[in-house]
N, C-alpha and C positions, 0 to 999 in steps of 0.2 A: 137560201144561202146566207142572206144577211143575218138571219136569226142564229144560224149555225156559227157564224163568225163572232157574234155578240156572246154566245154561250161559251165559245172557246176562250174569249178574252176574259170572261168572268171567272172561268176555271183557272186560267193562268194567274189572274190577280189574287184569287184565293190561295193558290199555291205559294205565291210570293209572300203573302201575309203570314201564311203558316210557317214558311221558312224563316221569316224574320222574327217570329214570336220567340221571346227569350224568357225562359223560366228564371224567376228571380232567386237571389240568395235569401235564405231564411236563417236567422240566428235568433234563437229564443231561449228562455230559461228563467232563472230566478236568482236574485242577489239576496243572500240571507242577511237579515237585520239591516236593510239598506238605510243609510243615514242621509241620503240626499246628495245633491250636487249633479252637475251636468254629466251625462254619459254620452259618449260620441263614438261612432265608427269612423276611424281615420284610415283612408286609403293612401298607400305610399306611391304607387306608380302614377296614378292619376291626380295625386295631390289635392284631394278634396275630403271633406268630412260630412257626415250626417249625424243629426241628433237622434239618439235612441231614447224613445219614451219609456220610462220606468214607472210602473204603477205603485201605489202606496204600499202594497204588500211585497214589492221587490220584483214582481214578474215583468217580463218584457218580451216583445215579439217584433223583431226588426226584419224588414225586407228591403232589398235594393238590387240594383244591377251594376255590372262593371263592363267596361269595354274590353278588358283583358283580365285573365287570372293574375292575382297579385297578392303581395303581403299587405296585411292590414292589422289594426289593433283596436281593441275595445278600450277606450280611455275612460277612467273614472276620476273625475275632478275631485270629488269629496275624499278620495283615498290617495290621490296623487300616485296612481298606479295604473297599469295597463296589462292586457292579455294579448299575446301575439296570436294571429290567425293567418291562414292562407285561404283566400276566398276566390270562388269562381261561380258563375251563374249556375243555378240549379241545385246547389248544395243545401242541405238541411242539417243544422247542428243545434243540439240542445246543451246549454251550459248552466250548471248549477254552481253558483259562486259563493264562497265564504272568504271574507278578508280577516287575516290573522294579524293582530297588532304586535309589533316587535320594537325593540329599542336598538337603534344603530348609532353608535357614537354620540349618545345623548339626544338623538332625534327619534321621534315616534314615526315609524313607517308601517305601511300595510302591505302584506304580501297576499296575493290571491291564491286560494286553493280551489281548483276547478275540477268538477266531475264533468268531463266532456264526452258526450255521446253523439254519434252521427258522423256525417261526412267530414273528412279532413282532420279528424282527431289525431290520426297518425302524423299529419303534417306539423301540427302544433307540438306534438310530443317530440318529433325529430328536431324542430327548431329549438325547443327548450334544451334538449340534450346537446345539440350542436353548440349553442351559446355557452352552456356550462363547460363543455370541453374546450371551447375556443377562448373564452374570456376568464372564467372563474376557476376551473379545475384543470387548466392546461397542464399536460404532462411535460411541457417544455419550458420550465423556468430557466433563467440565465445560469443558475448554479449547475444545471445539468448540461447546458450547451458548453459551458466553460471546460468541461471534461472531455469534449469530443473534437476531433478534426472536422473540417467542413464536410468531407466525403462521408464520414460516419453520421454526422447530423443529418445531412441530406437524405441518406439512405433510410435511416430510422424514421425521420419525419414523414417521408413519402409512404412508408409502410403504414403509418398511422392514418394518413389521408386515404389510402386504399381501403383500410378497414372501415373508415367512416362512410366511404362510398358504397361499400357492401351493405351497410345498414340502410343507406338512402334508397337503394333499389327495391327494398321491401315496401316502401310507401306506395300507395295505390295511385295517387294523382300524378299523371304524366307531366302536367304543366308544372307542378311543384318540383318534380325530380329534375326537369330541365333547368328551372330557375336556380335551384339549390346547387346543382352540379356546376353551373357557371359561377356562382358565388364562391364555392370551395376552390375551384380552379384559379379564380382571380386572386385569392388570398395566398396562394402557394409562394409566389415570388416574394411578397412582403414578409412572409414568415421566415423564409430562408435567409432573407437579408438580416434578420435578427442576429445572425452569427456575428455581424459587424459590431453590434452594440454590446456583445458579451466581453469577457476579459480580453484585452488587446493581445493579439498574437499574429505572427506572420503565417499565412496559409496560402500556398501557391494555388491549390484547387479553388479556393474562394476567389482569389484574384482573377483567375482564368474565367470563372463563372460570371463575375461582375463585368469584366471587360468584353464578354460575349454579347452583351446588350448594346444596341445602338442608341447611345444616350443623346444623339443629335436628332433622333426621330421624335417629332412632337407627340406621337402616339405613346411614347414611353416617358411622359413627364413625371409620373409618380416614381418610377425607377430612377430617373434623372435626379429627382429631389433627394432620394436616398444616397445616390452616388455623391452629390455635393456635400452632404453631411459626412459621409465616410471619408472622402478626400480631404475635407477640412480637418478631420482628426489626424490625418497623416501629415498635413501641411499647415501647422499652426502659425499664428503671428509670432514674430521674434519679440524679445523683450523690448518694450518701448514702441513697438509698432501697433497701429490701430488694428484691432481684430476685424472691424467692419471693412476697412480698406483691404485687408488681406482676403476677406470673403469675396469682394468684388474682383480682386486680382485672380483668385482661384477660378472664378467663372470663365475668365479669358483663357486659362490654361486647360480647363476641362472640356469646353465646347468649341466647336467650329461654326455651329448654327447660331447666327446672330439673333434670330427670333427667340431662341431658347435663352440665350444670355439676357436678352431684354426682359423676358418674363420673370426670371429669378431676380434680376437687379431691380426692376421697377417695383416689385412687391416688397423687397427687403428694405429699400430706402424709405418707403413710407412708414413701415413698422419701426424703423430706427428713429426717424425724425419725431414720431409721435411720443417718444419717451423723453423728448427735450434734453438730450445728453449734451455734454460739453464737446466742443470740436465739430459741431454740425457743419459749419461752412466748409471746412477742409474735406469732410467726407462727401458732402453734396457735390463739390467740384470734381472729386475723383470719380464719383458715380457717373457723371456726365461724360467721362472719357470711356466708360464701359458700355453703357446703354446708348443706343442710337435713336431711341424712341422720344422724339421731341415733344409729343403730347404728354408723355409720362414726365418729362423734364418739367413741363409747366405745372403739372400737379404737384410734383415734389417741391417746386419753388413756392407754391401757395402754402403747402404744409410747413415749409421752413419759415416763411414769413409769419405764420401764426405762432409757431413754437419757439422761435428764436427769443421771444420775450417771456418764455415760460421755463427757461433753463433753471437749474438749481440756483436759488438766490434771487430769482425774479419775483416781482409782485404777482400774486395770484389774481386771476380774473374772478370777480365776485359773481355769485349766483344765488337764487332764492330756492327755498325748500319750505315745506309745511309740516307741522307736527300733528299728532293725533287729534288735537283739538281745533285744527284748522288755522292756527296762528302761523304767519309767515316769519321765517328767519333767513338771514343771509350768512354766508361764510364769514364775512367781516364781523358779525356779532360775537364771534369767539376770539377776537383779537386779544392778545395777552396770554393765550395758551397755545401750545402746539395742538394741532388737530389731525387725528388719524381717522380717515373716512373709509367706511366699508360700503361700497355700492353694490346692491343686490336686488333680488326680487323673489317673491314666494314661489314662482314657477321654475326657478333656476336651481337644479339639483346641487351643482358644485357650490353655489352660494349658501344654500341651507346647510351643507356639510361643514361650512366654516363657522356656523353659529356657535357650537360648543366651544370652539377655540377662541372666538371673539369674547365669549362669556368669561373664559379663564383670563384673557388679557385684561378685560375690564376689572376683574377682581384683583389682579396684580397691581393695577394702577389706581385702585379705588381711593387711596389717600394721597395720591400725588396731584398737587394743584397746578402742576406745570403742563398737564396734557388733558385734552378732552377726546374721548373716543365716541364716534357717532356712526350710526348706520343710516343710509339713505336708500329707500326702496324706489325702484322704477316700475312698480306695479301700476297698470292703468286702471285696474279694478280696486278702488279704495276699500271696499268691503272685504276682499280677500286679504289685503294687508292688515286691516284691523283684526280680522279673525285670527291671523297668524300671531299677531302681538298678544291677543287675549290668551292664546294657547301657550305661548312660550314665556310670557311675562318677563321680557328683558329688563335689566336694571341699568341700562344706559340709554342715552337720548336717541329717539327714533324719529326719522323724518321721511317724507315722500315727495317725489317729483312726478306727479301723475302724467305729465307730458312725456314721460319715459325717455326714449332716445331722441325725442324732439325738444327736450328740456334744455335750459341754459347750461346746466351742469354737463350734459352729454355733448352738446355742441361746442362748448368752450374747450373741453378736454378730449374731444374726439373719442368718446366712449361708445364703441360699437358692440362690445361683448362684456359680459360680466361672469364672475365677480371681478371687481377692479378696486384697488386700494390706493388712496391718495394720502399724502402726508405734507402738511404745511407747518411752518414754525410759528412762534408766538407773535411775530410781526406780520403774519399773513403772507410770508414768502414761501416759494416752492422748495420743498425738500426732495420730494419724488412724486411723479405722476404714475409710477408703477411700483409702489412700495411692496415689500414682502407681505404674504398673507399671514393672518393670525396663526395658521398652522405651521408656519415656517419654523425650523429648529432655532434659528438665530433672531427671531422677531424681537424678543426683549432686549437682547444685546444691541440690535439695530436701533430701536427706539431710544434706549438709554444713551447711546452714543450721541444722538442728535439733541437730546434734551440737555446734555452736558455742554453743548457748544454755545 
């Protein structure tokens, strides 16, 4: 009997192990004319990445497992490009990849051309088509929405969504279909709200649709945010009235749920104070009559204490930066000239998109001795920064703060996101901590105005 029991336990253990055995994901193939750089598999849902080993001839054979089916991407550092995938255990896909070099607004970019064979190829094809439809070739520009009533827009837009879903059901992976259906459905409300940002017009159907949402439900925060913006367009500040105080006043009119009022007010006051505008004390005091969150009040007080001394006309806080040769400089070293600063990094797409515009701005002021235009990188990898400079050959001063967001520059000026543009006058005083971008239509007029003061 004892032996029979042991045998049964062994069989059960073997069954459990067999049930737990997971067949891994396999992604393999070849990168044509591979020029090097890190290649990584980045998983979105589980927020982790694996390095993909690529041989000298460009071949690779990656395997891994996931706890759940999910979107992922193959990221190619050397090409600053990626390929979208949908991965699940047991899949086997072969990718033959060639990167095509193109020029985009003066920047060199690489677009992958992929011969995808094997499992989930239809998932990637649908994602690419969906993204093209959704973001780049959308059949719903504002010029079209302007011509329709809300009822017409809603009906025609939902017909397009139904057409998209009919294509989705043709995909084999059930996990992908479920995930993508949720994504499409989640985007419907946001897309329909675009009617509010088209040409202003009164539409009773739209107003009934908007009012049907419970904006006091914390589960509807995204919709509530859209409502705040829409309401603000209908209830603007009067002449001479602070637009920020009007924003806070609107919150009290829009919501009855104090938790939601606090959420919007607490976020807005910090963003406002970090620009060091005039009239901060009055706005801060009014904000405290709107938000009941005393912890947020304390945070706002701390931000105010920092930025009250950085309003326009205040003396800038000095910081250090390093040039390509390793020599340290300070902001104060440029005293005697106005300084326009571009804070960027090689990994930041919007930052790199500003480079051609910065180049034109530098050329415009090349003979003007009243201003210095400089770029400061937040790259932690010095080699990547140097490589980018070698490729672009910029003709204006380049610096780096390798401590990135822990640097004195970022801490002094609360830089949490880039690109960011700062402007100081010849005496080292603040003109703006959120200056217009080089691509702004009025950038030259803006700079000239301050140079003339």
